[in-house]
N, C-alpha and C positions, 0 to 999 in steps of 0.2 A: 606445532602450529606453523603454517606456511608463511613465507614472507613474499610480498609482491614487489615487482619492479614498477617504477613509473617511467615508462619509455613511450614517447609519442603521446598522442591524444587518446583519452578514453572515450568510450561511447557516451554521448549525452543521453539524458532522459531516463536513465534507469535508477537513479537514486543511489545506486548501490556501491558496493564493495570497493576494491582497489585501494583501501586505506590502510595498508600494512605498515610495518615499522621501517621498511627500507626504502630508499630512493636512490636513483642513479643520477649522478650529475658529474659531468666532466670525466666520465669513465670510472668514477669511484663511488663507493657507498657512503651514505650519510644517514644519521639517525632521523627518525620521523620528527623528533623535536626540532631538528635543525632545518627542516623544510620551511621556506619562507611562506608565511600564512598572512599575506596582505593582498588586498585588492581594493583600491581606492573607490572605484565606482560602486562596488558591492556594498562597502561600508557606508558610503554616502547615501545610497538608495534606502537601505534598511534602517539607518538611523533616522532618516526623514519619515519613512513609512510607519515604523513601529512606535515611535514616540515614547520610548521607555524612559523612566526616571534615571538620573545619572548613575546611581548605585546599581540599579538593575541592568542598565546598559553595559556597565563594566563587566558584570558577571556574565552577561549574554555573550560578549565577545571573547572573554576568557574561556568560557565553556566551549565555544565553537572551535577554538584552537586546540582543544585537548582531544586525545583519542577517545573513541567510544568504548564503553564497557563491553566485555564479551557477554553474550547472552545466548540462551538456548531454551527450547520448549519441549516438554514431554508430549509425544504424539500417540496416535492410536486411540483405541477405546478407553473410556475413562478408567475402568478397572485395571486395564493393563498399564496405562500411564501412571496411575497411583502406585502400582507395584514397583515400577522402575524408579519412581521418585523416592519411595521408601528405601530402596537400595542405596541411592545417593546419600540420603539423610543418615542412615544407620551405619554404612560402611565407610564412606569417604569423608564426609564432613567432620566427624569426630577426630580423624587423623589430621586433617588440614588445620583445624583450630588449635592444635598443639604446637604448630610451627611458630617460631620466633625469628625475626630478622636479626641481622648482625647488631643492631642497636638495641635489641631486646623487645622491640615492639611487636605485637602479634601480626600475623599475616591475615589479610582480609579474605575470608572464605566466601564461596558463592552463597547468595541469599535469594529468597523468592522475590520476584517482581511484585510490589505491594498491591497492585490493582488487578492482577490477572487471576481469574477464578481458580480455586482449589490448589493454589501454589504450583501450578503446572508450568510456569515460566520462571527462569532463574537468570541471574546475572552476577558478574564479578568484575571488580576494577583492578585486581592484582595484575601488575605488568608481566609480560611474558618472560623478561629476564629473571624475575623472581620465581615464576612458575618452574622454569628450567632447573633451578638450583636444588629443589627439595623433592625427595622421593615420593612423599604422599601426593604431591601435585602430578608427578609422572604417572602414578597409578590412576589418578582421577582423569588425566588426559587419555589414557588408554581406554578407560570406561567410556568417555565421550566419543572416541573414535569408533569403538566397536558398536555402541548403541546407535550412533548416527548411521553407520553402514547398513544396519539391518532395519532402520526406519523407526526406532523407538525415540530418537531425539532429532530435532530439527534445529540447525543453527540459523537463527532468525533475529533481526534487530527488533527490539521490543515495540517500537512505535508501529512497525508494520503488522503487528499482531492485533492492533486496535480495530480496523474496519470490520472484520468478520464478527467481532463481539457485539457490534452495534446493528447487526442485520436482523435481529430477532428471528433467527432461523429455527424453524420447528420441524420435527419429523414429518415426512410425507411431502415436503415442499419440492418444487422444481426450481433449480437455481442455475444462474449463468454467471460465470466469471469471464468477463470480456477480454481482459488483457492478463492472462493467467501465469505465463512463464516467469520464473522457473517453478512456481507451484507451492510455495509455503502457505500462502493464504488459501489456495485451493485445498491443501491438506486440512487446514482448519475447517473449511466448509464441509468436506467429506466427513470429518469427525462429528460435526454437528448433525449431519443427515443421519448418521448411525447412532446418535446419542440415545441411550436407554435401550438399545436393541438387545444387548446381552440379557438384561433383566427381563425384558418382555418375552424373549424366546424361552428362557427358563420357566417363566410363569405359564406359558402355553404348554410346555413339555410336562410340567407338574400336573396340569389339568388333564392331559392325555393319560398320564400315569395313573391318576386317581380313577379315571374311567375304567382302566384295566385292573383296578384293585391293588395297585402298587403304592407303597408309602415311601416317598423320597425325603422324609424328615421335615424339619421345621423350615418355613420360608425364611430366606435371607431378608435383610432390611431393604435391599435394592428391589427384590421381587415384590415386597409388600407395597413399595412406592411406585412400582412400574404401572404405567397407564396404557393399557392395551388400546384404548380409544385414540391415543396419540397417533398411531399408525396401524390400523386394525385389519388391513386387507390381506396380509400374507403371514398369518400366524406369528406376529410379533416382529418379523424381519422388516428392515427399513425398505420403504418403497419410494423414498425421495430420489431425486436425480440431480447430479451436477454435470453441466456441460462446461468444460474448461477450454477456453478458446485463446489462441494467440495468432497474431498475423505472420509471425516468422516461422518458417518450416523447421529450421534447425532447433529453435527454442521449443517447438512442440515436442521434439524428441526428448529434450531435457525434461519437459513437463511430464511426459509418459514415464521417464526414468524415476522421477521424484515420487509420482503418485502411485506407481505400481506396488511400492512397498506396503501400501495400506490394504492391498488385496480387496478393493471394493468393487462389487459388480454394478454399483450405482453411478458409474462415471463414464462420460464420453469426452474424448479430446478432439477438438476441431481446429482447423487452420483457416481462419477467415479474417479479413480486414474488419475490425470492430466497428468502423464507421458504416459498414455495409453488411452487417451480420444478417444472414438471410432469414426470412420468415419460414418457419418449419411447418409444413402442412401435415396434419394428423390424418391417419387412415380412417377417417369417419366424417360424416357430414352433420350439420346442424339439423335435427329432425323437424324443426319448425320452418326453416327457410330452405332446406336442402342445399345450403352452400357449404363450401369447404371450411373446415375448422383449422385454425393455426395455433401453434403452441404459444402460450403466454406464460411468463415466468412469475413465480411468487416473490423471488428475491434476485437482485442482480448486483454484482460487484463491478464497478467501473474504476479500477485502480490504474489510471491512465498514464501514458507516456508523459514525462514532464522534464523540466530543465534540471531537476534534482538538486536545487540549491539549498535544500535542507540537509544535505548529506556531506557537507564539508568535512565533518569529523572523521569520515572513513574514506573519502575520496579526495586526497590532498591535491590532485591535479586541478580541482575546481578553483582553488585559490589563484592559479595561474590562468585558467581557461575561461572563467566565468565572464560573460558579456551580457549587457542588458537586453540585447536582441535575442538571446537564447529562448526566452519565453514567448516572444511575439509570434514566431512561426508555428508554435505549438498550439496557440490559443484556438484557431479555427478547428483543428483536428480534435481537440478536447471537447469543444462544443458539440461537434458531430457525434462523437462517441456517446456523450451523455444524452443527447436527443434520441439517438437510436436505442439506447437502453430504456428510456422512458416509453418509447413506442412499443417495445417488446414486453413491457411489464403489464401484469394484470391490474385492473382497478383495485385499489387497496393494497397493492404490493409496494415493496421498498427497493429503491436503488441507493446504494452507498457509493458516493463519489469520493475518491481520495487521490492525493498526490504527496510526494515528499518534497514539495516546494513551498516556500514562504510567500511567493509572489501572488498578489491578488489577481493579476492578469491570468493566472492559471487556476485560480481558486474561486473566490467570490464572483468575479466577473463571468466566469464560465457558468456557474450555477445560475446567475441572474439571466444571462443570455439564453441558456437552454430553457428555463422556465418561460421566458418571453416567447420563444419560438413554439412552445407547446401550449400557448394560450393563456398563460398567466397563472397566478396562485389559486384560481378556482379549479384548475386542472392538476396542478402539481404543488404540493405543500412541503416546506422545509420542516422536518421533524426536529424538535428540541430534545436532544439526548444528553443534556448536561447533568441529569440526575442519575445517569448510568455510569458504572465504573467510578464510584465516588472517590476512590483513592488516587485516581489519575488527575494530575494537575494539568489544566488546560485554560486557554483563553477563548473568548467568544469571537465569532467572525467579525470582519471589518464591515462597517457601513459606508465609510468614505475612504478614499485612498488616492494617491498620486501614482503615475506610471512614468517609467523612464524609457525613452526610445533607444534605438540601437546606437545612436551617437552619444548617449549619456545625458541628453537633455530631459529635464523633469517637466511634466505636464500635469496641471491641476484638473483640467476638464476637457471634454471634447470641444466645447465652445472655444476654448483657448487654441486648440489645434486648428479649428476652422478659421479663426481670426488670423492666425499666423499664416496659414496657407493663402488666404485671400489678400493679405496686405504685404507680405514679405516673401512669399515663396511661389509666386506666379500660379497660384491655384493648386499647387502640388501638396498633397497630404504627406507628411514624413513617412518613409518606407515602413510598411507592415503595421502601421498604427490604424486601428479601426475603432468605431464608436463603441462597440461592445466591451472594449477594454476599460471603459470608464463607468463610474457609478451614476450615470446620467439619469436613468429611470429606476433606480433601486430603492427609492425612499419607501415604497409600499411593500417591499419584501423584507421579511424578518431574517436578514443575513446574519444577525447576531446569534441565530440558532446553529450556525456552522461552528466547527470546532478547530482550534489551532493549538498545536503542541509545539512549544519552543524548547531548544536544547537545554537552557539553563534552569528550567523548572524542575526537572527530575533526572538530569544527566543523560539525556537521550539525543536522538536526532530530531529534526523538525518534521512535522506532518500536518496535513490538512484533511479534514473529513467533513462531508456534508451528507445527511440522510434525507432522502426525498421520498415522499409517498404520492402515488398516483391517485387522484381523487375522481377523475372522470376520463373517458376516452376523448381523443382530440385528433385533429389533423394538423401536423406540424407545419408551420409557415415555411415557405420556400426560402432556402438559404440566401439566394440573391436578393430577395425582398427584404430579408432581415438586415442585409449589409448596406442597403440604400442610405445615402446621406439625406439630410433634410433639403427640401426644395429651395430654401433660401440660403443654403450653404454654398461654399465655393464649388466651382466646376471641377471636381476632382477627376483626374485622369484614370484610365483603367488600371495603370500601374499603381496608382495611389490607393485604390480600394480593393484590389485583389492580392492575395498572398502569393508570393513567388512559388510556382509549381514545383520546382526542384526542392525547395525548402519543405513544402507540404509532404512530398513523397518521402523525404528523409524522415520527417516527423512521424508519418504513419508507420514506419518500420522500426521506430525506436522501441527499446525495451520498456516494460511497465516499471512502476516505481520500486518493485521489490527485486529487480534483477541486479546482481553485482556488476559493476562496470569493469570489464576485463579488457585489457589492451589488445587490440587486434594483432593476431599472430602469436598470442600467448595463451589462447583459449585451451589448446590441448595440454600445454604444460600446466596451466592452472588447474585443469580438471584432474590431471594425474596427482598434482600436489594436494588437492582436496582429499583424494582417496588416501594418500599416504599420511596426511596429517589430521584428517577428520574435519578439515575446514576451519581455518581461523576466523576471527571476527571480520577480517577483510573479505571473507567469502560469504558472509551472511547476507540474507536478503534484507532489503530495506523497504 
């Protein structure tokens, strides 16, 4: 398992990796445990925001300072994934559970993630220095490396596996992953598109054989349960489609590399800015109006660029680099992506919006602002998914919150910002602060239906998920109109109400929440190390 350096700044917004066990300081190496994990403004903001009881608050910060468990997922068709899982359970786990540490205590073997279906996701907390000592772990490591290289296993943080599971994706659907690289969530979506395909095809072949007077023996349980009506138009083969998009050309190459291992013909990779994803005209016209018909999606995943402050456990540089202004420049871009997703969606379709940030400026406020721009809850409904994945521990979305500006000042409301600008700041709104960052008009929205996952609840990273359903067509409000301050507010300058253009351009090019943060200049070395080592937890998607 590879070890990563911490040199210079990592890329913001990806949520991911870079959280290995080594760090370079003053020209020498020091243990991960020795890295300073303190950030006064970060702790001040989230202590104020989350309002956890004292005992839970202590556990929260202790967990955030620990390394993340190693985790992986079995990929491919369900039958194939179950076969590889059986190999792990029957050959490797029995040898690992026999190991004892020097003090006689047993070594903790990999175990299934309790909420992931069919035990197809696993994790382990055994430190790497213990793993390296014992031959059974070496054999297990070789198994992980070989199965990862051929696409049977994906190294992925467990919380990043959640959004696809909440999409209610069924065979035959057309799906868009707007910010897809490096592709772990896209791989989950492809697997869902092909779900049940093997059994359906066998059932069709059996019917053909019977027509020819051939006996193929007794039907398997999967064939009996196979529903040909789920995807009926191509003799049982999957007819759904996934368009996996990313705004970065190089990351699109990574996306292709990751997804080609699944050998799916139902995949298209595109390279577009998610905020301006094009309308795709179909080669037909509406017979009643003779107008062109455009592709609308059944399901869309908007796993957007974010500040990644839910990933402190695997990106130790965040303890040093986190600033309250990180989220402010991303807020407008995140709204644009979500609004565009809702425009591209069919009526009755679902968008799953997710980040690996705990900041409501990137989460609940984005959901509320996007719904507002799309005409309100009559057009877009927040779906309550708290009855799904019952073993997953989570909290409900926030209804009220404070925000911290880039100077570290806390604000309770937009009215407070306006008052400060009018009376103390010559009419100037503090930089990058806009009205949509506050819960000003959110009382009518059921934001508690959103989902928050905190690190201390199940030893994970932090994540935010909101599931939105489109109830009616709409014409989205103009963005400039949505940004206007009230007529009786202060005379804000242009600089006060628009986001810095350079900051927005940088935000638009940021990785999505599942991309590992790799230090610039080390990408090629990191890629080679992943191949050599099979990709340690620091290389996992988040």
